[in-house]
TORNU-107776 format. One line per 8 residues: number of its first residue (from 1); for each residue x, y, z of N, C-alpha, C. Coordinates in nm, 2 decimals. Layout:
NUM	X,Y,Z,X,Y,Z,X,Y,Z; ...
//
This chain:
1	0.10,-0.09,0.01,-0.03,0.03,0.02,0.10,0.10,0.00; 0.09,0.16,-0.12,0.16,0.36,-0.09,0.12,0.43,0.03; 0.03,0.44,0.09,0.00,0.48,0.27,0.12,0.39,0.35; 0.12,0.33,0.30,0.26,0.27,0.38,0.42,0.28,0.38; 0.44,0.34,0.27,0.56,0.34,0.26,0.60,0.44,0.32; 0.73,0.42,0.34,0.77,0.56,0.48,0.83,0.64,0.35; 0.84,0.79,0.40,0.89,0.95,0.36,1.00,0.96,0.43; 1.06,1.05,0.34,1.10,1.13,0.46,1.14,1.30,0.37
9	1.20,1.39,0.45,1.26,1.49,0.37,1.42,1.51,0.32; 1.43,1.50,0.16,1.62,1.50,0.14,1.69,1.59,0.16; 1.76,1.59,0.28,1.86,1.71,0.29,1.93,1.77,0.22; 1.94,1.89,0.22,2.04,1.97,0.09,2.09,2.03,0.14; 2.20,2.05,0.10,2.32,2.11,0.11,2.37,2.25,0.06; 2.36,2.32,0.11,2.39,2.49,0.04,2.54,2.51,0.02; 2.58,2.47,-0.07,2.72,2.49,-0.13,2.74,2.66,-0.10; 2.67,2.75,-0.13,2.71,2.88,-0.14,2.68,2.96,-0.01
17	2.68,2.91,0.11,2.66,2.96,0.23,2.78,2.94,0.30; 2.84,2.90,0.21,2.98,2.83,0.30,2.98,2.71,0.42; 3.07,2.69,0.48,3.05,2.51,0.56,3.12,2.56,0.75; 2.97,2.65,0.75,2.92,2.69,0.93,2.90,2.54,0.95; 2.90,2.55,1.08,2.92,2.38,1.21,2.75,2.36,1.15; 2.60,2.48,1.13,2.51,2.39,1.10,2.54,2.30,0.95; 2.63,2.37,0.87,2.57,2.29,0.72,2.69,2.14,0.76; 2.80,2.15,0.83,2.90,2.04,0.86,2.79,1.94,0.90
25	2.70,1.95,0.99,2.64,1.92,1.08,2.53,1.82,1.03; 2.44,1.94,0.88,2.37,1.86,0.77,2.44,1.80,0.73; 2.57,1.81,0.67,2.63,1.71,0.55,2.64,1.59,0.64; 2.70,1.55,0.77,2.73,1.48,0.83,2.62,1.36,0.84; 2.54,1.43,0.91,2.38,1.37,0.90,2.35,1.29,0.78; 2.34,1.38,0.68,2.34,1.41,0.50,2.42,1.22,0.47; 2.49,1.22,0.51,2.62,1.16,0.48,2.56,0.99,0.56; 2.58,1.04,0.70,2.59,0.86,0.72,2.43,0.83,0.77
33	2.36,0.93,0.81,2.21,0.86,0.86,2.12,0.82,0.71; 2.15,0.93,0.67,1.98,0.93,0.51,2.06,0.84,0.39; 2.24,0.87,0.36,2.24,0.82,0.25,2.24,0.88,0.12; 2.21,1.03,0.10,2.20,1.09,0.00,2.16,1.23,0.02; 2.21,1.33,-0.03,2.12,1.48,-0.05,2.15,1.52,-0.13; 2.05,1.65,-0.14,2.08,1.76,-0.30,2.20,1.84,-0.24; 2.28,1.87,-0.34,2.36,1.96,-0.36,2.33,2.11,-0.45; 2.27,2.19,-0.37,2.23,2.37,-0.42,2.34,2.43,-0.41
41	2.35,2.56,-0.48,2.43,2.65,-0.48,2.61,2.64,-0.51; 2.57,2.52,-0.65,2.73,2.49,-0.68,2.76,2.58,-0.76; 2.64,2.62,-0.83,2.73,2.74,-0.94,2.72,2.63,-1.08; 2.69,2.52,-1.12,2.66,2.45,-1.25,2.58,2.47,-1.32; 2.59,2.53,-1.46,2.49,2.56,-1.51,2.41,2.46,-1.58; 2.24,2.51,-1.53,2.14,2.47,-1.55,2.17,2.34,-1.70; 2.15,2.43,-1.83,2.15,2.38,-1.91,2.26,2.27,-2.00; 2.40,2.25,-1.84,2.52,2.15,-1.86,2.45,2.05,-1.80
49	2.37,2.03,-1.65,2.32,1.99,-1.59,2.22,1.87,-1.70; 2.15,1.94,-1.77,2.05,1.89,-1.88,2.13,1.78,-1.96; 2.21,1.85,-2.03,2.33,1.76,-2.13,2.39,1.65,-2.02; 2.38,1.60,-1.86,2.49,1.52,-1.83,2.33,1.44,-1.80; 2.28,1.51,-1.75,2.12,1.41,-1.74,2.08,1.32,-1.85; 2.04,1.37,-2.02,2.06,1.34,-2.12,2.19,1.20,-2.11; 2.30,1.30,-2.15,2.38,1.14,-2.19,2.37,1.01,-2.05; 2.34,1.04,-1.94,2.32,0.91,-1.88,2.23,0.86,-1.94
57	2.14,0.93,-1.95,1.98,0.81,-1.99,2.02,0.76,-2.12; 2.07,0.81,-2.22,2.14,0.75,-2.34,2.23,0.62,-2.30; 2.31,0.57,-2.21,2.37,0.51,-2.14,2.34,0.43,-2.09; 2.23,0.45,-2.04,2.16,0.32,-1.95,2.03,0.25,-2.07; 2.02,0.33,-2.20,1.97,0.29,-2.32,2.08,0.17,-2.35; 2.13,0.17,-2.36,2.28,0.04,-2.45,2.21,-0.06,-2.43; 2.25,-0.12,-2.53,2.23,-0.26,-2.53,2.34,-0.33,-2.48; 2.44,-0.29,-2.51,2.56,-0.34,-2.47,2.64,-0.36,-2.34
65	2.56,-0.28,-2.25,2.65,-0.18,-2.11,2.74,-0.30,-2.03; 2.69,-0.42,-2.07,2.81,-0.54,-2.01,2.96,-0.50,-2.00; 2.96,-0.48,-2.19,3.09,-0.42,-2.20,3.21,-0.32,-2.15; 3.12,-0.24,-2.12,3.13,-0.12,-2.04,3.21,-0.19,-1.81; 3.19,-0.29,-1.82,3.20,-0.30,-1.70,3.39,-0.35,-1.68; 3.45,-0.32,-1.58,3.62,-0.35,-1.55,3.58,-0.43,-1.43; 3.56,-0.56,-1.39,3.52,-0.61,-1.27,3.65,-0.63,-1.17; 3.78,-0.62,-1.23,3.91,-0.57,-1.19,3.92,-0.48,-1.10
73	3.87,-0.31,-1.16,3.93,-0.20,-1.12,3.77,-0.14,-1.08; 3.71,-0.23,-1.04,3.53,-0.19,-0.99,3.43,-0.06,-1.05; 3.47,-0.08,-1.18,3.45,0.04,-1.27,3.39,0.01,-1.36; 3.31,0.11,-1.40,3.21,0.10,-1.55,3.05,0.03,-1.46; 2.98,-0.07,-1.57,2.83,-0.07,-1.53,2.84,-0.19,-1.45; 2.70,-0.16,-1.36,2.66,-0.29,-1.29,2.51,-0.32,-1.25; 2.46,-0.44,-1.30,2.32,-0.41,-1.37,2.24,-0.49,-1.28; 2.12,-0.42,-1.29,1.96,-0.50,-1.19,2.00,-0.58,-1.12
81	2.01,-0.60,-0.99,2.02,-0.76,-0.93,2.21,-0.83,-0.88; 2.26,-0.70,-0.95,2.39,-0.73,-0.95,2.47,-0.75,-0.78; 2.44,-0.60,-0.75,2.47,-0.62,-0.58,2.37,-0.59,-0.51; 2.39,-0.63,-0.38,2.35,-0.67,-0.29,2.37,-0.55,-0.17; 2.28,-0.44,-0.11,2.35,-0.36,-0.03,2.36,-0.43,0.07; 2.25,-0.50,0.15,2.28,-0.56,0.28,2.17,-0.70,0.28; 2.31,-0.80,0.23,2.30,-0.97,0.20,2.20,-0.98,0.38; 2.22,-0.90,0.44,2.18,-0.97,0.58,2.02,-0.95,0.61
89	1.97,-0.90,0.52,1.83,-0.90,0.51,1.77,-0.89,0.37; 1.87,-0.87,0.28,1.82,-0.88,0.13,1.81,-1.06,0.11; 1.71,-1.08,0.02,1.74,-1.23,-0.08,1.76,-1.22,-0.18; 1.75,-1.10,-0.25,1.83,-1.08,-0.38,1.84,-0.99,-0.41; 1.89,-0.97,-0.56,2.01,-0.82,-0.53,1.93,-0.67,-0.60; 2.02,-0.58,-0.55,1.95,-0.44,-0.54,1.82,-0.42,-0.69; 1.79,-0.30,-0.68,1.69,-0.31,-0.81,1.73,-0.16,-0.83; 1.85,-0.18,-0.89,1.94,-0.04,-0.96,2.03,-0.11,-1.07
97	2.03,-0.04,-1.15,2.16,-0.04,-1.27,2.26,0.12,-1.18; 2.36,0.09,-1.23,2.49,0.14,-1.15,2.63,0.18,-1.27; 2.65,0.31,-1.28,2.80,0.30,-1.31,2.92,0.35,-1.24; 3.02,0.32,-1.19,3.08,0.38,-1.10,3.22,0.42,-1.17; 3.26,0.53,-1.14,3.39,0.58,-1.18,3.44,0.61,-1.09; 3.62,0.66,-1.09,3.68,0.69,-1.02,3.84,0.72,-1.09; 3.92,0.76,-0.99,4.05,0.79,-1.05,4.11,0.65,-1.16; 4.17,0.72,-1.24,4.21,0.60,-1.37,4.38,0.58,-1.29
105	4.39,0.47,-1.26,4.51,0.34,-1.18,4.54,0.29,-1.31; 4.66,0.21,-1.32,4.73,0.14,-1.36,4.66,-0.04,-1.33; 4.62,-0.07,-1.45,4.63,-0.22,-1.33,4.70,-0.30,-1.27; 4.82,-0.24,-1.29,4.97,-0.34,-1.20,4.96,-0.24,-1.07; 4.88,-0.17,-1.02,4.88,-0.08,-0.86,4.82,-0.15,-0.78
//
């Protein structure tokens, strides 16, 4: 039942307000207790953000996403159900796709 689904307010971090004690406390709460947050006041152009979302959607529409995975460096594409956030309470994988990025390093490191 939709009425039984818990809801919450997503914390918003305002980068243009500086990092005073209140913002730091909010960031810690968002990162450690909630797990995600909005960033506002970042100065990134809305048109550029729209392009990023368009490219993200195009990536996840690709048929050959598995070819984008690098299991050695834990980068690239992860399929629906491939990861399990909390195996102690989950019997199936997570209902999400993902694309991991990171600093480029040599495979010999």
